[in-house]
N, C-alpha and C positions, 0 to 999 in steps of 0.2 A: 550546535555551530547548527546555521542552512545545509552549512558543507556537507555534511556528513550525510546529510542525504542524496546529495553526487551518485556517488555509487548508484544506487535502489532505483535513482531516476532511470539512468544509463542502461540497466541491464534490464527492469521492464521499458521503457521502450526499444531495445533492443530484438527484445523476445515477439511484441504484439506486431515489428516491424518483419519478424523473420516468417509467424502466420501469417500473417496479412498476404509476406511475398512468395509465401508456399499457397494463400487455401484454405488453408491449416483449420483456420477456426481456435477452437477453443483444442479445441485435439492435442495439440501436442503441451498447452501447460497453461496449468487452470491462474495459474499465480503466484508467488513466492512471499515466505515469510520470514521474516528480519529483525536484526535484535533493534527495538526503541531508543533513541538518546536522548526520551526524555526518563527513559521508569531505567533501570537495569534491571531488572526483572525482570521486563515487558517485552512481549511482539509485537509487530505489525505488521497485517496482512494487505499487501496490491494485490489481487484480481480481477484476472480476466473478465471475465465469465459471470456478469450479475444473474445470470437465472443457475445459480445455483444454489445459492440460497433467497428464502424469502420473510422480508421484514417484515416482524414479528411485533416491536414497537418503537416510537420516536419518541423525544424528548429535548424540547428546549429550553439549553443555557446559556445562560444571558454572565458574561467575563464581566466583574467589575475590574477585578485589576491581577496582573499574572504578576511571581515575587521569585527572583531563580537566585541561589545566592548557592555557593561555594564552599 
């Protein structure tokens, strides 16, 4: 459910607002890691400072369909 992402979105927005308000930049928080709602064994990252990473490869994939089953 898209509602499962709301707490994470709120936390990210709050952290970014704290950093902006106090002019902390990326000094205080560099990002957060949270459990994926799509794959139980995976984690997602919300990174606040893209300079911490270097893109080493990109790939374009066309998705024809998605099938969810419970």
